[in-house]
PLY file of the C-alpha trace (Angstrom):
ply
format ascii 1.0
element vertex 374
property float x
property float y
property float z
element edge 373
property int vertex1
property int vertex2
end_header
0.00 0.00 0.00
1.24 3.45 -0.93
1.94 5.70 2.08
2.54 9.40 1.55
3.33 12.16 4.03
1.86 15.50 3.05
2.67 18.78 4.74
-0.35 20.91 5.63
-0.17 24.07 3.53
-3.75 25.04 2.65
-6.86 25.73 4.69
-8.40 22.62 3.15
-5.45 20.59 4.46
-5.76 22.18 7.90
-9.46 21.35 8.15
-8.69 17.76 7.15
-5.99 17.71 9.84
-8.43 18.91 12.52
-11.21 16.58 11.40
-9.18 13.35 11.17
-9.86 12.25 14.79
-13.59 12.28 14.07
-12.96 9.39 11.70
-10.42 7.59 13.89
-12.64 7.73 16.99
-16.08 7.58 15.40
-18.53 6.14 17.95
-15.93 5.77 20.70
-17.65 6.30 24.08
-14.68 7.94 25.85
-13.23 10.22 23.18
-14.21 13.88 23.58
-13.61 16.18 20.59
-12.15 19.61 20.99
-14.17 22.46 19.56
-13.25 22.54 15.88
-13.27 26.33 15.83
-10.84 26.47 18.77
-8.54 23.92 17.13
-8.43 25.89 13.90
-7.73 29.12 15.77
-4.90 27.44 17.68
-3.23 26.08 14.56
-3.67 29.11 12.29
-0.74 31.51 12.13
-3.07 34.48 11.73
-5.11 33.58 14.83
-2.66 32.29 17.46
-0.42 34.84 19.15
2.03 32.06 20.08
3.33 32.26 16.51
5.03 35.50 17.54
7.71 33.30 19.13
7.02 29.90 17.59
7.28 28.03 14.32
5.10 25.05 13.53
4.61 22.44 10.84
1.84 19.89 10.43
1.70 16.72 8.38
-0.92 14.23 7.22
-0.27 10.57 6.46
-2.25 9.42 3.43
-2.64 5.80 2.38
-4.60 4.69 -0.66
-6.27 8.07 -0.86
-7.44 8.30 2.74
-5.96 10.03 5.79
-4.52 7.53 8.28
-2.53 9.79 10.59
-1.47 13.29 11.54
1.18 15.06 13.63
2.29 18.58 14.43
5.71 19.93 15.42
6.34 23.16 17.31
9.57 25.06 17.78
8.73 27.19 20.79
11.59 29.66 21.18
10.30 30.82 24.55
10.63 27.26 25.84
14.19 27.08 24.52
15.10 30.38 26.19
13.21 29.83 29.45
14.30 26.23 30.13
17.62 26.30 28.26
16.50 23.19 26.40
16.79 22.78 22.66
13.65 20.64 22.44
11.15 20.38 19.62
7.55 19.77 20.70
5.22 17.38 18.95
1.45 17.21 19.32
-1.84 16.43 17.60
-0.40 12.95 17.04
-3.08 10.49 15.91
-2.76 7.44 13.70
-4.16 4.04 12.81
-2.52 0.99 14.36
0.18 0.69 11.72
3.86 1.11 12.73
4.74 2.37 9.27
2.35 5.30 9.70
3.50 6.43 13.15
7.16 6.03 12.16
6.79 8.02 8.94
5.08 10.87 10.78
7.63 11.08 13.60
10.47 10.93 11.08
9.16 14.22 9.71
9.16 15.77 13.20
12.65 14.50 14.01
14.07 15.60 10.67
12.74 19.12 11.14
14.02 19.19 14.73
17.47 18.22 13.51
17.32 20.84 10.75
16.50 23.49 13.37
19.36 22.44 15.63
17.17 20.86 18.30
18.66 18.06 20.40
15.45 16.31 21.50
11.81 15.84 20.62
9.17 15.69 23.37
5.40 15.60 23.64
2.52 15.47 23.16
2.58 19.19 23.96
0.93 22.23 22.46
2.11 25.80 22.08
1.38 26.49 25.78
-0.05 24.78 28.84
-3.48 25.99 27.77
-3.41 23.42 24.96
-4.08 19.73 25.47
-0.95 17.85 26.48
0.19 14.36 27.45
-0.61 10.94 26.01
-3.01 8.73 27.91
-1.20 5.66 29.32
-3.76 4.56 31.95
-7.53 4.95 32.11
-8.58 3.99 28.61
-12.03 3.03 29.87
-12.63 6.48 31.37
-14.35 9.46 29.77
-12.01 12.25 28.67
-12.63 15.88 29.57
-12.78 19.01 27.44
-9.24 19.87 28.60
-7.66 16.50 27.81
-7.13 14.31 24.81
-8.02 10.64 24.50
-5.98 8.09 22.57
-6.08 4.40 21.76
-3.97 2.09 23.97
-1.76 1.12 21.02
-0.28 4.63 20.89
1.95 3.83 23.86
3.39 0.74 22.16
4.22 2.80 19.09
6.05 5.42 21.16
8.19 2.77 22.80
8.98 1.15 19.47
10.05 4.53 18.10
12.58 4.95 20.92
10.65 7.42 23.08
10.78 7.16 26.87
8.93 8.77 29.75
9.85 12.34 30.55
7.07 13.10 33.05
3.56 11.96 33.97
0.39 13.66 35.05
-2.20 11.85 37.17
-5.92 12.53 37.31
-8.50 11.91 40.01
-12.24 11.46 40.14
-13.51 13.02 43.35
-16.83 12.28 45.01
-18.67 15.40 46.22
-20.49 14.80 49.53
-24.03 16.22 49.80
-22.87 18.67 52.49
-19.75 20.87 52.73
-16.80 19.21 54.45
-16.72 20.52 58.03
-12.95 20.32 58.36
-12.33 22.25 55.16
-14.99 24.81 56.08
-13.32 25.35 59.47
-9.86 25.75 57.93
-11.30 28.17 55.37
-12.94 30.31 58.04
-9.72 30.48 60.07
-7.67 31.32 56.97
-9.92 34.23 56.05
-9.87 35.72 59.56
-6.22 35.10 60.38
-4.87 36.47 57.09
-7.45 39.27 56.74
-8.69 37.88 53.43
-12.01 38.09 51.66
-13.79 36.19 48.90
-14.66 38.29 45.89
-18.42 38.47 45.50
-19.56 39.15 41.93
-22.86 38.59 40.19
-22.03 39.50 36.62
-19.23 38.50 34.26
-18.31 42.11 33.60
-17.37 42.50 37.28
-15.11 39.45 37.09
-13.48 40.73 33.89
-11.89 43.51 35.94
-9.75 40.84 37.59
-8.98 38.80 34.47
-5.47 40.13 33.87
-4.60 39.80 37.55
-5.76 36.19 37.35
-3.36 35.43 34.51
-0.53 37.24 36.30
-1.07 35.02 39.34
-1.41 31.93 37.15
1.98 32.55 35.58
3.58 33.30 38.93
2.25 30.10 40.48
3.01 27.83 37.50
6.40 29.19 36.45
8.35 26.20 37.77
6.03 23.50 36.43
6.96 21.27 33.52
6.55 22.83 30.10
5.57 26.28 31.37
6.10 29.10 28.88
5.35 32.75 29.77
2.40 34.28 27.93
2.58 37.49 25.94
0.02 40.25 26.64
-1.62 39.45 23.32
-2.01 35.80 24.34
-3.57 36.78 27.66
-6.09 39.01 25.89
-6.92 36.13 23.56
-7.46 33.65 26.40
-9.68 36.11 28.26
-11.81 36.58 25.17
-11.93 32.83 24.52
-12.81 31.57 28.00
-14.34 34.32 30.11
-17.33 34.64 27.84
-18.99 31.40 28.92
-17.69 30.65 32.43
-20.10 31.69 35.16
-18.52 33.78 37.96
-19.79 31.34 40.58
-17.33 28.77 39.19
-14.36 31.10 39.63
-13.87 31.78 43.35
-11.32 34.55 43.92
-9.62 35.38 47.22
-8.37 38.93 47.86
-6.14 40.43 50.52
-7.18 43.50 52.51
-5.80 45.78 49.77
-8.00 44.03 47.20
-5.13 42.19 45.52
-5.71 38.68 44.24
-3.97 35.98 46.31
-5.74 32.90 44.98
-8.35 31.66 42.54
-9.89 28.47 41.20
-11.69 27.67 37.96
-14.20 24.87 37.52
-17.06 24.33 35.09
-19.79 21.72 34.67
-18.51 18.87 32.50
-18.91 19.49 28.78
-17.65 16.05 27.75
-20.98 14.51 26.76
-22.18 17.79 25.29
-19.12 18.02 23.03
-19.70 14.43 21.90
-23.30 15.24 21.00
-22.27 18.46 19.29
-19.44 16.67 17.44
-17.13 19.52 18.36
-19.18 22.17 16.60
-21.12 25.07 18.07
-23.36 25.54 15.05
-25.99 25.03 13.93
-27.21 23.24 17.08
-24.12 22.25 19.05
-24.29 25.24 21.37
-27.63 23.97 22.67
-25.97 20.85 24.09
-23.28 22.96 25.76
-25.79 25.37 27.29
-27.79 22.47 28.73
-24.64 20.97 30.23
-23.72 24.29 31.85
-27.15 24.61 33.45
-27.70 21.08 34.72
-25.00 18.51 35.32
-23.96 15.78 37.73
-20.27 16.18 36.85
-17.82 19.07 36.89
-14.22 19.60 35.84
-11.54 21.47 37.77
-9.27 23.47 35.49
-6.94 25.77 37.35
-6.06 26.59 40.95
-3.36 29.10 41.84
-2.27 30.68 45.13
0.43 33.29 45.65
3.61 31.79 47.09
3.44 33.72 50.37
-0.09 32.43 51.01
0.53 28.79 50.18
-0.01 26.52 53.18
-2.14 29.17 54.90
-5.57 27.77 54.10
-6.35 29.65 50.88
-6.82 26.37 49.03
-9.38 25.39 51.65
-11.28 28.63 50.99
-11.40 27.85 47.27
-12.40 24.22 47.82
-15.14 25.15 50.29
-16.62 27.68 47.86
-16.57 25.24 44.97
-18.08 22.50 47.12
-21.03 24.72 48.01
-21.61 25.58 44.35
-21.43 21.90 43.38
-23.99 21.01 46.04
-26.33 23.76 44.87
-26.38 22.61 41.22
-26.32 18.86 41.91
-22.73 17.93 41.00
-21.72 14.61 42.58
-18.46 13.79 40.72
-15.56 16.06 39.87
-12.61 15.48 37.55
-9.35 16.95 38.82
-7.83 17.06 35.32
-4.06 16.50 35.01
-1.77 17.12 37.99
1.96 16.49 37.77
2.73 13.21 39.51
5.34 14.89 41.72
3.04 17.75 42.77
2.20 16.28 46.17
0.83 19.57 47.48
-1.96 19.58 44.90
-2.74 15.91 45.38
-2.83 16.42 49.14
-5.92 18.59 48.70
-8.05 15.53 48.04
-7.29 13.73 51.30
-10.57 14.94 52.80
-12.61 13.39 49.98
-13.38 9.98 48.58
-11.34 9.83 45.38
-9.72 7.47 42.92
-6.71 8.01 40.71
-8.18 6.80 37.44
-6.04 8.24 34.63
-2.41 8.88 33.84
-0.94 10.70 30.88
2.65 11.06 29.79
5.06 13.28 27.92
7.58 11.18 25.99
11.04 12.31 24.97
13.68 11.15 22.52
17.16 12.60 22.44
18.45 12.89 18.92
21.89 11.59 17.98
0 1
1 2
2 3
3 4
4 5
5 6
6 7
7 8
8 9
9 10
10 11
11 12
12 13
13 14
14 15
15 16
16 17
17 18
18 19
19 20
20 21
21 22
22 23
23 24
24 25
25 26
26 27
27 28
28 29
29 30
30 31
31 32
32 33
33 34
34 35
35 36
36 37
37 38
38 39
39 40
40 41
41 42
42 43
43 44
44 45
45 46
46 47
47 48
48 49
49 50
50 51
51 52
52 53
53 54
54 55
55 56
56 57
57 58
58 59
59 60
60 61
61 62
62 63
63 64
64 65
65 66
66 67
67 68
68 69
69 70
70 71
71 72
72 73
73 74
74 75
75 76
76 77
77 78
78 79
79 80
80 81
81 82
82 83
83 84
84 85
85 86
86 87
87 88
88 89
89 90
90 91
91 92
92 93
93 94
94 95
95 96
96 97
97 98
98 99
99 100
100 101
101 102
102 103
103 104
104 105
105 106
106 107
107 108
108 109
109 110
110 111
111 112
112 113
113 114
114 115
115 116
116 117
117 118
118 119
119 120
120 121
121 122
122 123
123 124
124 125
125 126
126 127
127 128
128 129
129 130
130 131
131 132
132 133
133 134
134 135
135 136
136 137
137 138
138 139
139 140
140 141
141 142
142 143
143 144
144 145
145 146
146 147
147 148
148 149
149 150
150 151
151 152
152 153
153 154
154 155
155 156
156 157
157 158
158 159
159 160
160 161
161 162
162 163
163 164
164 165
165 166
166 167
167 168
168 169
169 170
170 171
171 172
172 173
173 174
174 175
175 176
176 177
177 178
178 179
179 180
180 181
181 182
182 183
183 184
184 185
185 186
186 187
187 188
188 189
189 190
190 191
191 192
192 193
193 194
194 195
195 196
196 197
197 198
198 199
199 200
200 201
201 202
202 203
203 204
204 205
205 206
206 207
207 208
208 209
209 210
210 211
211 212
212 213
213 214
214 215
215 216
216 217
217 218
218 219
219 220
220 221
221 222
222 223
223 224
224 225
225 226
226 227
227 228
228 229
229 230
230 231
231 232
232 233
233 234
234 235
235 236
236 237
237 238
238 239
239 240
240 241
241 242
242 243
243 244
244 245
245 246
246 247
247 248
248 249
249 250
250 251
251 252
252 253
253 254
254 255
255 256
256 257
257 258
258 259
259 260
260 261
261 262
262 263
263 264
264 265
265 266
266 267
267 268
268 269
269 270
270 271
271 272
272 273
273 274
274 275
275 276
276 277
277 278
278 279
279 280
280 281
281 282
282 283
283 284
284 285
285 286
286 287
287 288
288 289
289 290
290 291
291 292
292 293
293 294
294 295
295 296
296 297
297 298
298 299
299 300
300 301
301 302
302 303
303 304
304 305
305 306
306 307
307 308
308 309
309 310
310 311
311 312
312 313
313 314
314 315
315 316
316 317
317 318
318 319
319 320
320 321
321 322
322 323
323 324
324 325
325 326
326 327
327 328
328 329
329 330
330 331
331 332
332 333
333 334
334 335
335 336
336 337
337 338
338 339
339 340
340 341
341 342
342 343
343 344
344 345
345 346
346 347
347 348
348 349
349 350
350 351
351 352
352 353
353 354
354 355
355 356
356 357
357 358
358 359
359 360
360 361
361 362
362 363
363 364
364 365
365 366
366 367
367 368
368 369
369 370
370 371
371 372
372 373
């Protein structure tokens, strides 16, 4: 069978690249598509501000006239400068269970990395931590979330065969939400607020929360700057993320803690699970996909945690308890009984320690692979 690797150069190619997983995972109960519009905006040079400091190439594998695989490669110069690592990122890596296909695709990535003077290839990673990252290595019978990718079990075998090894893992938890707030956490939260002279921001409308949006991203970058794969955002990127996400997240799902001067010291972001809604919508908002998403936002038994950040000087002082207590009360009010933690670095024991007061199970694990080039 004739196998060809075609570089993505036209909008038609890019749409085929984005749509390939819909064929590969058609009918799969645990695969959750990303929003097609978001994927296109991420990959387009005229839409993604990360191209100000990045280069990227994308390829399709075509066999007998049909697409059988895809992969993207990203040269993120900010990563190279920040971490002093000459690493090429790969992502959007999907393929049929054929070693010839996965090998041909990764050969393209490695050849470009070598051409650019990179010494290693690692991934799956996106342009930034706001993109989906990591390959699923445990939990193939679990539903993915909007923030995470799903992949077939055979992917891991292909990575090993291609000479890639583990660089780091993230773990994920499913947490049971009790019908009443946890008394211990509520007590710690109350003490933390009084002892540190803190307050919880009370807002009713999104426009009030928008005033704190840039401060939120400043704190996010401060808190995450030492975590694997972190790359500082540009002001243009921050503006783009605010426009992309703050339009549909309800303020009640973003508890914010302020000090007595009104400065942000901690925040959390959670939303009702959109996994099933995205499956029903097939990753498209129109003509009717948005209806499924709106229904999921209004009534849901599951929720996803996305981000939690606390200023360094307030870590270990109960601010996390304040955020958890607030989220718990919101979950109880709207009927959420299960929460997905989303990925947490396996060595981030402080984050994982938050769940000790709850019934939980570690049900997924995803991995970044690396291969050092000769």
